[in-house]
N, C-alpha and C positions, 0 to 999 in steps of 0.2 A: 515603596518596589518599586525597583526600577524604571529609565526611562525607556522601557522597549516598545510600548505599544506610539512612541512620538518620531522611534526611526525608524522602522520598517511597517506599512500595512500586514501583513500575514509572513506564518513562517512554515515552512516542509519538511516534514521530517525523511531519513529513508531506513526502514530494514526495521522498522521502531515495531514493534510485539503489543499489547496490551498491557501488560505490566510496564513500558516501559510509556507508552501515551499513561496509561491512572498517576505514575508518578510525576509524568509532569502538569496533572490536574492541583495533582497533592502539594506540589511544589507554589500553586498559587502561577505559573507556567500561562501565557496562550495556551490557546487549541490549537494542534498544526491546523490552516488548512490543508494542505494531502500529505498523503504516505504512499512512498517509492518505495513498491515491497519489487519481490521475482513471485507473481501470479502467472502462469499462465493452467493450462485442462492440467497438466498429471501435480501440480502443485495448489490447488484450490484454496486454505488458506482463508477458509470460511470464517472463522472464526471469529478472527483481525476482521472480514469485511465486514463482518455485523457492524462489529463492535467501534465502527469510522463510522458506518452508515447511519447509527447509533447518536456519533457524538459532533455528525456534522462534518466529518472531515472528509474529504476525496477519497479512493484507493489507485492511482498509477502502478501499473500492474512491467515492471519491466521483465529485461526473457522471455516477450510472452510466447512464445514461439520454441521453451528451454534447450536455449542456448541452439541446438538446431542439429538437439540429441537426441531426440526425436522423430527426425524424417520419416523413419522403414514406420512409425507404424501408422498400422491401416484405417486406422478414419481419418487423419492424415491424411494420408494419399490417396485417398475412395473423394473427400474433399475440396484438395490438388487438380481431382484432375474434371470435378462439375466448375 
């Protein structure tokens, strides 16, 4: 096996779907500690989030406000006024 675990303590990935994460596991590579994915109320990615939770992979959302493209959404406007 690679001397990977000696060189670093943990690995994070970005935009990995379930098939990518399974590919790492099948290849015998370390499980990532975090998967950074686009995640916000308009893109929930429930299957990927569930899979990561089951495998102990933290999920980090990027673009939590949908890149400001949904600022006129009635629910967001209502919440922001509070």
